[in-house]
Wavefront OBJ file of the C-alpha trace (Angstrom):
o trace
v 122.449 116.328 100.630
v 119.227 118.138 101.950
v 116.456 115.849 101.700
v 112.626 116.430 103.006
v 111.446 114.239 105.186
v 108.472 113.179 103.480
v 110.443 111.863 100.620
v 112.272 109.204 102.916
v 110.889 105.813 102.794
v 111.383 102.550 104.536
v 113.995 99.949 103.342
v 112.059 97.881 100.666
v 113.356 94.460 102.195
v 111.950 95.269 105.878
v 108.394 94.515 106.402
v 107.258 97.424 108.272
v 103.994 95.617 109.312
v 106.017 92.602 110.874
v 109.636 94.272 111.629
v 109.646 95.889 115.221
v 109.962 99.227 115.940
v 110.966 99.512 119.585
v 109.370 102.593 121.087
v 111.795 103.191 123.918
v 114.343 103.656 121.217
v 112.296 106.005 119.180
v 111.541 107.980 122.396
v 115.053 108.277 123.332
v 115.848 109.431 119.681
v 113.051 112.211 119.914
v 114.788 113.763 122.862
v 118.347 113.503 121.480
v 117.342 115.077 118.362
v 115.349 117.526 120.471
v 118.278 118.589 122.324
v 120.887 118.388 119.902
v 119.338 118.534 116.446
v 119.335 115.562 113.859
v 122.911 114.567 112.976
v 123.230 112.288 109.733
v 122.721 108.953 111.328
v 120.371 107.441 108.250
v 122.186 106.212 104.956
v 119.952 106.454 102.316
v 119.959 105.827 98.448
v 117.855 107.627 95.587
v 115.442 105.322 93.808
v 112.806 107.153 91.330
v 112.903 110.239 93.087
v 112.518 108.832 96.377
v 114.914 108.388 99.090
v 115.176 104.693 100.579
v 116.639 104.143 104.030
v 119.423 101.659 104.203
v 119.265 102.233 108.017
v 117.750 104.604 110.325
v 114.067 103.593 110.595
v 113.910 104.492 114.531
v 115.318 107.915 113.472
v 112.766 108.538 110.489
v 109.448 108.061 112.989
v 111.133 110.195 115.266
v 111.644 112.913 112.608
v 107.997 112.523 111.519
v 106.987 112.457 115.120
v 109.041 115.593 116.091
v 107.664 117.326 112.269
v 111.108 118.258 111.151
v 110.810 118.899 107.600
v 114.163 118.470 105.962
v 117.515 116.861 106.991
v 121.103 116.586 105.505
v 121.897 112.852 105.050
v 124.487 110.979 102.772
v 123.057 109.504 99.758
v 125.244 106.515 98.568
v 124.763 103.968 95.754
v 123.812 101.183 97.211
v 122.920 97.534 95.509
v 119.765 95.635 96.485
v 121.931 92.931 98.110
v 123.648 95.640 100.357
v 120.471 97.047 101.542
v 119.144 93.517 103.076
v 122.642 93.202 104.657
v 123.068 96.404 106.093
v 119.588 96.207 107.597
v 120.653 92.728 109.019
v 123.648 94.058 110.539
v 122.185 97.306 112.050
v 119.860 95.701 114.163
v 122.549 92.819 115.214
v 125.234 95.587 115.860
v 123.270 98.583 117.176
v 119.875 96.882 118.847
v 118.952 93.929 120.575
v 118.054 90.799 118.559
v 114.530 89.917 119.315
v 112.845 86.778 117.936
v 111.026 89.021 115.803
v 114.096 90.374 114.394
v 115.740 87.317 113.564
v 112.781 85.415 111.970
v 112.160 88.740 109.952
v 115.518 88.997 108.809
v 116.098 85.319 107.896
v 112.839 85.339 105.971
v 113.986 88.464 103.925
v 117.471 87.028 103.106
v 115.612 83.727 102.030
v 113.229 85.368 99.693
v 115.991 87.633 98.418
v 118.212 84.943 97.396
v 115.306 82.951 95.943
v 114.091 85.632 93.522
v 117.496 86.381 92.694
v 118.576 82.756 91.843
v 115.403 82.052 89.562
v 116.663 85.215 87.318
v 119.486 83.428 86.211
v 119.096 80.312 83.970
v 122.858 79.431 83.475
v 125.807 79.304 86.077
v 127.905 81.046 83.659
v 125.552 84.499 83.913
v 125.362 83.675 87.789
v 129.514 83.428 88.602
v 130.373 86.559 88.604
v 127.605 88.434 90.336
v 127.495 89.999 93.379
v 125.142 87.560 94.797
v 127.412 84.831 94.303
v 130.438 86.682 95.912
v 128.075 86.400 99.079
v 127.119 82.924 98.766
v 130.435 81.650 97.596
v 128.943 79.058 94.936
v 132.128 77.685 93.324
v 130.488 75.003 90.539
v 127.505 74.579 88.346
v 126.335 71.842 90.244
v 125.866 73.724 93.605
v 123.820 76.765 91.795
v 121.505 74.223 90.029
v 120.824 72.465 93.579
v 120.093 75.928 95.313
v 117.601 76.620 92.462
v 116.071 73.340 92.340
v 114.838 71.075 95.045
v 117.626 71.485 97.596
v 116.880 75.136 97.672
v 117.896 77.793 99.964
v 119.561 76.351 103.201
v 120.847 78.041 106.373
v 124.553 77.969 105.224
v 123.726 80.126 102.417
v 121.765 82.602 104.663
v 124.734 82.694 106.884
v 127.201 83.058 104.443
v 124.852 86.100 102.839
v 124.099 87.826 106.272
v 127.698 87.466 107.525
v 129.863 86.509 110.516
v 127.923 88.439 113.206
v 124.973 85.849 112.509
v 125.128 82.412 114.044
v 124.158 79.059 112.320
v 121.745 77.713 115.239
v 119.619 81.152 114.770
v 119.292 80.713 111.190
v 118.360 76.866 111.610
v 115.611 77.585 114.176
v 114.339 80.557 112.075
v 114.077 78.303 109.237
v 112.399 75.414 111.302
v 109.646 78.107 112.395
v 109.253 79.442 108.857
v 109.012 75.868 107.078
v 106.434 74.100 109.826
v 102.603 75.054 108.646
v 101.534 73.530 112.286
v 103.112 76.384 113.937
v 101.373 80.102 114.009
v 104.713 81.945 113.376
v 103.565 85.267 114.794
v 102.982 83.239 118.208
v 106.547 82.129 118.234
v 107.921 85.561 117.061
v 106.463 86.675 120.543
v 109.072 84.740 122.601
v 111.661 87.677 123.892
v 114.931 85.686 122.712
v 115.713 82.706 119.982
v 116.405 80.568 122.892
v 112.768 80.958 124.067
v 111.459 80.295 121.169
v 113.039 77.023 120.793
v 111.436 76.561 124.011
v 108.318 77.504 123.057
v 108.293 75.360 119.717
v 109.327 72.463 121.761
v 106.291 72.831 124.022
v 104.064 73.191 121.770
v 104.913 70.153 119.725
v 104.993 68.138 122.967
v 101.633 69.186 124.081
v 99.747 69.192 120.565
v 98.675 72.831 121.306
v 96.446 73.644 118.105
v 97.583 76.609 115.839
v 94.627 78.769 116.665
v 95.458 78.343 119.970
v 99.237 78.895 120.208
v 99.353 82.653 120.444
v 97.219 82.750 123.541
v 99.414 79.878 125.053
v 102.542 81.565 124.072
v 100.941 84.846 125.598
v 99.992 83.436 128.890
v 103.349 81.715 129.042
v 105.644 85.023 128.867
v 103.096 87.013 130.950
v 103.931 84.558 133.659
v 107.601 85.590 134.409
v 110.950 85.665 132.811
v 111.566 81.864 133.324
v 107.691 80.501 133.005
v 106.463 77.104 134.214
v 105.624 75.850 130.644
v 104.103 72.700 131.948
v 101.873 74.490 134.576
v 101.064 76.802 131.562
v 99.815 73.870 129.618
v 98.000 72.317 132.740
v 95.847 75.732 132.831
v 95.683 76.051 128.927
v 94.276 72.503 128.812
v 90.136 72.598 128.918
v 89.035 70.028 131.487
v 86.705 67.616 130.378
v 83.309 67.782 131.669
v 81.322 64.692 132.583
v 77.555 63.519 133.791
v 77.086 61.609 136.802
v 75.922 59.154 134.306
v 78.767 58.531 132.138
v 80.858 58.703 135.294
v 79.002 55.838 136.673
v 79.211 53.907 133.257
v 83.143 54.495 133.206
v 83.715 53.281 136.673
v 81.950 49.970 135.791
v 83.851 49.809 132.504
v 87.055 50.063 134.892
v 85.861 47.528 136.863
v 84.926 45.017 134.366
v 88.551 45.746 132.711
v 90.111 44.793 135.825
v 88.132 41.499 136.249
v 89.194 40.782 132.520
v 92.686 41.507 133.171
v 92.555 39.191 136.132
v 91.072 36.250 134.676
v 92.883 36.649 131.394
v 95.984 36.813 133.325
v 95.154 33.443 135.347
v 94.365 31.456 132.133
v 97.742 32.452 130.106
v 99.726 31.568 133.466
v 97.914 28.066 133.509
v 98.770 27.762 129.777
v 102.319 28.505 130.519
v 102.604 26.115 133.085
v 101.338 23.283 130.854
v 103.865 24.436 128.080
v 106.567 24.090 130.882
v 105.709 20.709 131.851
v 105.894 19.933 127.732
v 109.470 21.671 127.752
v 108.449 24.185 124.996
v 110.695 26.918 125.963
v 110.529 28.921 122.557
v 106.716 28.758 122.932
v 106.661 30.158 126.697
v 108.677 32.967 125.637
v 106.679 34.078 122.867
v 103.582 33.776 125.032
v 105.267 35.618 127.827
v 105.788 38.244 125.648
v 102.479 38.513 123.990
v 101.251 38.671 127.572
v 103.377 41.603 128.428
v 102.110 43.569 125.506
v 98.239 42.646 125.829
v 99.071 43.762 129.691
v 100.477 46.772 128.980
v 97.927 47.999 126.731
v 95.296 47.090 129.140
v 96.670 49.231 131.543
v 97.015 52.094 129.274
v 93.353 52.109 128.876
v 92.718 51.757 132.268
v 94.667 54.735 132.823
v 93.148 56.812 130.319
v 89.626 55.980 131.726
v 91.067 56.823 134.990
v 91.885 60.538 133.936
v 87.874 61.336 133.298
v 87.069 60.058 136.675
l 1 2 3 4 5 6 7 8 9 10 11 12 13 14 15 16 17 18 19 20 21 22 23 24 25 26 27 28 29 30 31 32 33 34 35 36 37 38 39 40 41 42 43 44 45 46 47 48 49 50 51 52 53 54 55 56 57 58 59 60 61 62 63 64 65 66 67 68 69 70 71 72 73 74 75 76 77 78 79 80 81 82 83 84 85 86 87 88 89 90 91 92 93 94 95 96 97 98 99 100 101 102 103 104 105 106 107 108 109 110 111 112 113 114 115 116 117 118 119 120 121 122 123 124 125 126 127 128 129 130 131 132 133 134 135 136 137 138 139 140 141 142 143 144 145 146 147 148 149 150 151 152 153 154 155 156 157 158 159 160 161 162 163 164 165 166 167 168 169 170 171 172 173 174 175 176 177 178 179 180 181 182 183 184 185 186 187 188 189 190 191 192 193 194 195 196 197 198 199 200 201 202 203 204 205 206 207 208 209 210 211 212 213 214 215 216 217 218 219 220 221 222 223 224 225 226 227 228 229 230 231 232 233 234 235 236 237 238 239 240 241 242 243 244 245 246 247 248 249 250 251 252 253 254 255 256 257 258 259 260 261 262 263 264 265 266 267 268 269 270 271 272 273 274 275 276 277 278 279 280 281 282 283 284 285 286 287 288 289 290 291 292 293 294 295 296 297 298 299 300 301 302 303 304 305 306 307 308 309
């Protein structure tokens, strides 16, 4: 069917502001179309006088940039469910799966399933639907749990997206999407999902504030293909400025703390010796245990003070 390029619109389940377009691919398609003309490598459905693309967004951008006005393209009856599944598998099979692509696909699938589930009040109405064929619910209890507190989990999303997708990728995406302490856009900058997992772990371990995570991630990625996260953390951690007067005061505090520790240790040793003469073994164990805890805590405080010196 002949279609005006101006009447082509993106897949409604693809967030064009966040779902990445790869410029290298667009440029390559521009060269190919310019040299060999356009072949029907897009799939569309008609919706209210417009034609929504199921797949072929890079080609659409190439067509627009080449100012091509009309193309021949197949128009099919495509359900909402298949629009999102086609989008997911197009990127899986034809182009690299970046962290951004994976997380945005999982987000779109999760929202789609949640929205559709809420439209059905009864299991009997949902049981024979196209969506249930994809999810594989077998009883009303599973259906009710998905609509309720249990929610849409990774197994449902995995079943929905198909066997090309991996459980760990969906799990990682859901953990990013469900953690309000993470800057989602920062994590999506990681080239791979494995890299995203490492970044998320580093952010947690080093307690990087949400507002600083994007800059932190950009610095790591700019470093090299296998960045030294520990070294980047050191660079990103602001140094504490301390005046000469405060430094002198801290030094005095360290000296006092050391004297107190030595004096306290001597007194406890003397007490333990007296208890040993009385043969009270249980009390000895208790005092020794208490001394160890006090000493450990005191040493931690002294070490923390030394970090400022």
